[in-house]
C-alpha positions as CSV (number, residue, x, y, z in Angstrom):
1,X,-22.0,-2.3,2.2
2,X,-19.4,-5.1,2.7
3,X,-15.9,-3.5,2.1
4,X,-13.8,-6.2,3.8
5,X,-11.7,-6.5,0.6
6,X,-10.5,-2.9,0.7
7,X,-7.9,-3.1,3.6
8,X,-5.9,-5.9,2.0
9,X,-5.8,-4.0,-1.3
10,X,-3.7,-1.3,0.4
11,X,-1.0,-3.9,1.0
12,X,-1.5,-6.2,-2.1
13,X,-1.4,-3.5,-4.8
14,X,2.0,-2.0,-3.8
15,X,3.5,-5.5,-3.3
16,X,2.3,-6.6,-6.7
17,X,3.4,-3.4,-8.3
18,X,6.9,-3.8,-6.8
19,X,7.1,-7.3,-8.2
20,X,6.0,-6.2,-11.6
21,X,8.4,-3.3,-11.7
22,X,11.3,-5.6,-10.6
23,X,10.3,-8.1,-13.3
24,X,10.2,-5.7,-16.2
25,X,13.1,-3.4,-15.1
26,X,15.8,-5.3,-17.1
27,X,13.9,-5.3,-20.4
28,X,11.7,-2.2,-20.3
29,X,12.8,1.5,-20.7
30,X,12.8,3.8,-17.7
31,X,9.5,5.4,-18.7
32,X,7.7,2.0,-18.4
33,X,9.1,1.5,-14.9
34,X,8.0,5.0,-13.8
35,X,4.5,4.5,-15.2
36,X,4.1,1.1,-13.6
37,X,5.2,2.3,-10.2
38,X,3.0,5.4,-10.4
39,X,0.0,3.3,-11.5
40,X,0.4,1.1,-8.5
41,X,0.7,4.1,-6.2
42,X,-2.3,5.9,-7.7
43,X,-4.4,2.6,-7.5
44,X,-3.5,2.2,-3.9
45,X,-4.4,5.8,-3.2
46,X,-7.8,5.3,-4.8
47,X,-8.4,2.1,-2.8
48,X,-7.5,3.9,0.4
49,X,-9.7,6.8,-0.5
50,X,-12.6,4.4,-0.9
51,X,-11.6,2.7,2.4
52,X,-11.7,6.1,4.2
53,X,-15.2,6.9,2.8
54,X,-16.5,3.5,3.9
55,X,-14.9,3.6,7.3
56,X,-16.7,6.9,8.1
57,X,-19.8,4.8,8.6
58,X,-18.1,2.2,10.8
59,X,-15.0,0.2,11.3
60,X,-14.0,-2.2,8.5
61,X,-12.5,-5.4,9.9
62,X,-10.8,-8.0,7.8
63,X,-9.3,-11.3,9.0
64,X,-6.5,-11.9,6.4
65,X,-6.4,-15.3,4.8
66,X,-9.8,-16.3,6.2
67,X,-8.3,-17.4,9.5
68,X,-10.6,-17.5,12.5
69,X,-10.3,-14.7,15.1
70,X,-7.5,-15.0,17.6
71,X,-5.3,-16.9,15.2
72,X,-4.9,-14.8,12.0
73,X,-3.8,-11.3,11.2
74,X,-6.5,-8.7,11.5
75,X,-6.7,-5.4,9.6
76,X,-9.1,-2.9,11.1
77,X,-9.8,0.4,9.4
78,X,-11.3,3.1,11.4
79,X,-11.3,6.7,10.1
80,X,-7.9,7.6,11.8
81,X,-6.1,4.5,10.4
82,X,-7.6,5.1,7.0
83,X,-6.5,8.7,7.0
84,X,-2.9,7.6,7.8
85,X,-3.0,4.9,5.1
86,X,-4.3,7.5,2.6
87,X,-1.6,10.0,3.7
88,X,1.1,7.3,3.1
89,X,-0.3,6.6,-0.4
90,X,-0.5,10.3,-1.3
91,X,3.1,10.9,-0.1
92,X,4.1,7.9,-2.2
93,X,2.6,9.4,-5.3
94,X,4.6,12.6,-4.5
95,X,7.8,10.7,-4.0
96,X,7.4,8.7,-7.2
97,X,6.7,11.9,-9.2
98,X,9.9,13.3,-7.7
99,X,11.9,10.3,-9.0
100,X,10.8,11.0,-12.6
101,X,13.0,14.0,-12.9
102,X,15.6,14.0,-10.2
103,X,16.6,10.3,-10.1
104,X,17.3,9.9,-13.8
105,X,20.2,7.6,-13.2
106,X,18.5,5.6,-10.5
107,X,17.5,2.1,-11.4
108,X,14.2,0.4,-10.7
109,X,15.3,-0.5,-7.2
110,X,14.3,2.9,-5.9
111,X,10.7,2.4,-7.2
112,X,10.6,-1.1,-5.7
113,X,11.8,0.1,-2.3
114,X,9.3,2.9,-2.3
115,X,6.4,0.6,-3.1
116,X,7.5,-1.9,-0.5
117,X,7.7,0.8,2.1
118,X,4.2,1.9,1.1
119,X,2.9,-1.6,1.7
120,X,4.5,-1.8,5.1
121,X,3.2,1.6,6.2
122,X,-0.3,0.9,5.1
123,X,-0.2,-2.4,7.0
124,X,1.2,-0.5,10.0
125,X,-1.7,2.0,9.7
126,X,-4.4,-0.6,9.4
127,X,-3.2,-3.3,11.8
128,X,-5.8,-4.4,14.4
129,X,-3.7,-5.8,17.2
130,X,-0.5,-4.9,19.1
131,X,1.4,-8.0,18.1
132,X,1.1,-7.3,14.4
133,X,2.0,-3.6,15.1
134,X,5.2,-4.7,16.9
135,X,6.1,-7.2,14.1
136,X,5.5,-4.6,11.3
137,X,7.5,-1.9,13.1
138,X,10.6,-4.1,13.5
């Protein structure tokens, strides 16, 4: 089964969710912002669960943007990296569920920052080379 599209989803879904939350934050009530952020986090968790299941049978390697090897950014999902990506997404769901009650006066910026952090940590967990690991950690 070709699952090369799963690793980029772990980065793309939170980024798109953060953009969407930021776009509707001024006009939508707080409940809509919470639901959109939680939907992005749950969708990312589901994608990383699927990636973990697929990576159990072998490493999933994706060259982002269709660039040839040795030029582009590589995402490589082995079981350990997929577990860390899944753990990041599960903790994001927990953090966003915490914001529903205890950050009542917080604006949508908290949700956006949490989703951006999730995208960065999933990328950190799934990176396939040391240069991208160094760039994503700084």
